[in-house]
C-alpha positions in Angstrom: -19.5 9.3 20.7 -17.4 8.3 17.6 -13.9 7.0 18.2 -12.7 9.3 15.5 -14.2 12.3 13.7 -12.6 14.3 10.9 -14.3 17.6 10.2 -13.5 19.5 7.0 -9.9 18.3 7.2 -7.6 19.8 4.5 -3.9 19.5 3.8 -2.1 21.1 0.8 1.5 20.7 -0.1 1.5 23.2 -3.0 -1.2 25.1 -4.9 -1.3 22.2 -7.4 -1.1 19.4 -4.8 -4.1 19.2 -2.6 -3.7 15.9 -0.6 -6.7 16.1 1.7 -9.7 18.3 0.7 -12.3 19.3 3.3 -12.6 15.6 4.3 -15.4 14.6 6.6 -15.3 11.2 8.2 -16.5 9.3 11.2 -15.4 6.0 12.6 -17.3 4.1 15.3 -15.8 2.1 18.2 -15.3 -1.5 17.1 -15.3 -0.7 13.4 -12.4 -2.0 11.1 -12.0 -0.1 7.9 -9.5 -0.3 5.1 -8.3 2.8 3.1 -6.9 2.2 -0.4 -5.6 4.5 -3.1 -2.8 5.0 -5.5 0.8 5.5 -4.3 1.4 9.1 -3.2 -2.3 10.0 -3.0 -2.0 10.9 0.7 -3.0 7.8 2.7 0.0 8.0 5.1 -0.5 11.8 5.3 -4.1 11.1 6.4 -2.9 8.8 9.2 -0.3 11.3 10.3 -3.0 14.0 10.5 -5.3 11.8 12.5 -2.4 10.9 14.9 -1.5 14.6 15.3 2.0 13.9 13.9 1.3 16.4 11.0 -0.8 19.5 11.1 -3.8 20.1 8.9 -4.1 23.4 7.1 -7.7 23.6 8.2 -10.4 21.4 9.8 -10.3 19.3 12.9 -9.6 15.8 14.1 -11.4 14.6 17.3 -10.3 11.4 19.0 -12.8 10.1 21.6 -14.4 13.6 21.4 -11.2 15.5 22.0 -10.1 17.9 19.3 -6.3 17.3 19.0 -5.5 20.8 17.7 -6.5 22.3 21.0 -3.8 20.3 22.9 -0.3 21.5 23.7 2.6 19.2 22.9 2.6 17.4 26.2 -1.1 16.7 26.2 -1.0 15.7 22.5 1.7 13.2 23.3 -0.3 11.9 26.3 -3.4 11.5 24.1 -1.4 9.5 21.5 0.2 7.4 24.2 -3.2 6.6 25.8 -5.7 6.6 23.0 -3.7 5.3 19.9 -2.1 2.1 18.9 0.2 1.9 15.8 1.0 -1.1 13.6 3.6 -0.6 10.9 4.8 -2.5 7.8 8.3 -2.6 9.2 7.1 -3.9 12.6 9.3 -1.5 14.6 9.9 -4.1 17.3 12.9 -3.1 19.4 15.6 -5.7 18.8 17.4 -5.4 22.2 14.2 -5.9 24.2 12.4 -9.2 24.9 9.0 -9.8 23.4 7.4 -9.1 26.8 9.3 -5.9 27.2 8.3 -4.8 23.7 4.6 -5.4 24.3 4.8 -3.8 27.7 6.2 -0.5 26.4 2.8 1.4 26.1 1.9 0.3 29.6 5.2 1.5 31.0 4.8 4.8 29.2 1.3 5.2 30.6 2.5 4.3 34.1 0.2 1.3 34.4 0.8 -2.4 35.4 2.6 -4.4 32.8 0.9 -7.7 33.7 -1.3 -7.5 30.6 1.7 -7.9 28.3 1.9 -11.7 28.8 -1.9 -11.9 28.4 -1.6 -10.1 25.0 1.3 -12.3 23.9 -0.9 -15.3 24.6 -3.8 -13.7 22.7 -1.6 -13.4 19.6 -0.4 -17.0 19.8 3.0 -16.4 21.5 2.3 -17.7 25.0 5.4 -18.6 26.9 7.7 -16.7 24.6 7.9 -13.4 26.5 11.7 -13.9 27.2 12.5 -14.5 23.5 14.3 -11.8 21.5 12.9 -10.5 18.2 15.8 -12.1 16.2 14.3 -15.5 17.2 11.0 -14.7 15.4 9.7 -14.9 11.8 8.2 -11.9 10.1 4.7 -13.1 10.8 5.5 -13.6 14.5 7.1 -10.1 14.7 3.9 -8.6 13.3 2.0 -10.5 16.0 4.2 -8.8 18.6 3.5 -5.4 17.0 -0.3 -6.1 17.1 0.0 -7.2 20.8 1.9 -4.0 21.6 -0.7 -1.8 19.7 -3.6 -3.3 21.7 -2.1 -3.9 25.1 -3.2 -0.5 26.6 -6.7 -0.8 25.2 -6.5 2.2 22.8 -9.5 3.9 21.3 -8.0 3.9 17.8 -5.6 1.6 15.9 -3.7 3.0 13.0 -2.2 0.3 10.8 0.0 1.4 7.8 0.5 -1.4 5.3 0.7 -4.0 8.2 1.1 -7.0 5.8 3.4 -5.4 3.2 6.4 -7.6 4.3 4.5 -10.9 4.7 3.6 -13.8 2.4 -0.1 -14.1 1.5 -0.9 -16.9 4.0 0.9 -15.2 6.9 -0.7 -11.9 5.9 -4.2 -13.3 6.0 -3.5 -14.9 9.4 -2.1 -11.6 10.8 -5.1 -9.6 9.4 -7.7 -11.9 10.9 -5.8 -11.7 14.2 -5.8 -7.9 14.0 -9.5 -7.9 13.2 -10.4 -10.3 16.0 -8.4 -8.5 18.6 -9.7 -5.1 17.5 -13.3 -6.3 18.0 -12.5 -8.0 21.3 -10.9 -4.8 22.6 -13.6 -2.5 21.3 -11.1 -0.4 19.4 -11.7 1.3 16.0 -9.1 0.4 13.3 -8.0 2.2 10.2 -5.8 0.1 7.9 -4.0 1.7 5.0 -3.2 -1.0 2.4 -2.5 -1.5 -1.3 -3.8 -5.1 -1.1 -7.3 -5.9 -2.1 -6.9 -9.2 -0.3 -6.0 -7.4 2.9 -8.8 -4.9 2.5 -11.3 -7.8 2.2 -11.1 -8.5 5.9 -12.4 -4.9 6.8 -16.0 -4.0 7.6 -15.8 -1.5 4.8 -13.3 -0.3 2.2 -12.8 3.4 1.3 -10.6 4.8 -1.4 -8.7 8.1 -1.0 -9.0 9.9 -4.3 -9.0 13.6 -5.1 -8.5 14.4 -1.4 -11.7 12.7 -0.4 -12.7 9.3 0.9 -15.2 7.3 -1.3 -16.8 3.9 -0.9 -14.7 1.5 -3.0 -17.3 0.8 -5.7 -18.3 4.4 -6.0 -14.7 5.4 -6.3 -14.1 2.8 -9.0 -17.1 4.1 -11.0 -15.9 7.7 -10.6 -12.4 6.7 -11.9 -14.0 4.9 -14.8 -16.1 7.9 -15.7 -13.1 10.2 -15.6 -11.2 7.8 -18.0 -14.1 7.9 -20.5 -14.6 11.7 -20.4 
């Protein structure tokens, strides 16, 4: 069973702005993909549709075989809490909580033991720092905390929106390799939206969102080139 399946997914903001156009897409467990595309093309919209934070005009999103449109609000929230992990450009680490408390949040919300929080901090190179506060960390370390939090509850699907946008190139590469390694180790599937070709290079495959569809990167480039010459 695929970790994620999009079936004929469509989202239109106006008659002249079709953001997602009957998109079909499957992501396997353990697969790490990057999605690129111009600003405003709909990459974050696609992530929101997949997460059930925005509603498609038509089509279906299935996470671990469950069609999210069939769920009521409570069950949709439960599915997001149990099956999804999020990594954001701005980290979204809570400043008043310790690192251990930040990482443990998904476990607390799911009503499970929080012991794995210290294990995940160690996995991302922050062993012994569970009692530190976010203000004591660098940007790269904060993103490591965000990755630990996203993976701590062993989600089916990780959604990463520009996770290295605030990091210098060396730190960005380090964080991306960590995200990739931990994704593979946990058997999660990861979608990373990025503007950075260097970031995309760590993915198993790179897709470009263009014209409401996802294209393999080289095919999308060729398509764009043909359009420019026509």
